[in-house]
N, C-alpha and C positions, 0 to 999 in steps of 0.2 A: 499174225498172219497164219492162216490155217494150212494144213498139209495139202489140201486141194489147191489152194491159191498158189502155194509154192510150186506145185507141179505145173500149173497153168503158166506161171511166169517163166519157169525154166524152158518150156517149149517155145513160148513167144519170143524169148530172147534170141532164139536161133533163127528166126525168120530174117532172111537177107534183106538188105537195103534195096528198095525199089520193088520188092515182091510182097504179096499179101497172101494170107491163108484165111479160110473160113472158120467161124466159131466151131462148126462141126468137126473140121479137121483137127483143131486143137483138142477138142473133146475126145476124139478117137485116139490121138497120140498119148493122152494121159490115161487111157484105158477106161474111159467113161463115155462110150458112144451114147448119144441122146442127151448129153448134158450141155448142149450148146448155150442154153439160157444161163446156166450156172457159170459157164466160162465167161459170158458177157458180164455177169454180176461180179465175178472175181476181177476182171479187167477194169471194171468201174472203180474198184478200190485200189488200183495199182499205185503203190507208194513211190515208185521210181520210174515215171513215164519217160525219162531221158534214157535210162538203162534198159527198160523193158518196153519195147516199141509196140504198145497195144494198139496204136493207130493202124498197124499193118494187119489187123484182124477185121475181116469184113463179113458180110452176109453171103450165104451160099449162092445167091442169085447174082452176085457181083456188085450189088449196091454197097455203099460204105457203112451202113449201120450207124449205131450210136457211138458217142465218145464223151467221156466225163467232162472234157473241156469244150464241148460243142462240136457239132458237125462241120461248121465252117473251118475251124482249126484243123480237124481231121482231114478234110478235103485239101487244105493248103499244104499240110505235111505230106500227103500222098502225091500232090502235084509237084512238090519240091523233089520227091523221089522218082518222078516221072512214071508213076504207077497207073496212069490213065491212058486210054486210047481215045479216038475221036468220039463223039457222042457221050462222053462222061462216064463210061463204064470202065471198070478195072481191067487193065490189059494183062497183068501178070498174075492172074489168079490161078492157084493150083488147088485141086481138091484132094 
């Protein structure tokens, strides 16, 4: 695990249940603004998806983005956390 990945995972672990944050938000919090794609790549390698809730990281436009275990599972996990509003957009998005 790289130093960058450890920083990403530390930030993502702190995202509360039922809330989501953008890849860009995570990148800013680790001091690497503009590294949204690198954050996504790090989350794709997440060795502890139960402990590090990478499904809570979404696109800046509120769409769910990708997930190593498939978008269907990511959507189900977010639904279980009641993170959607009507029309399928994320409701608890914070930038």
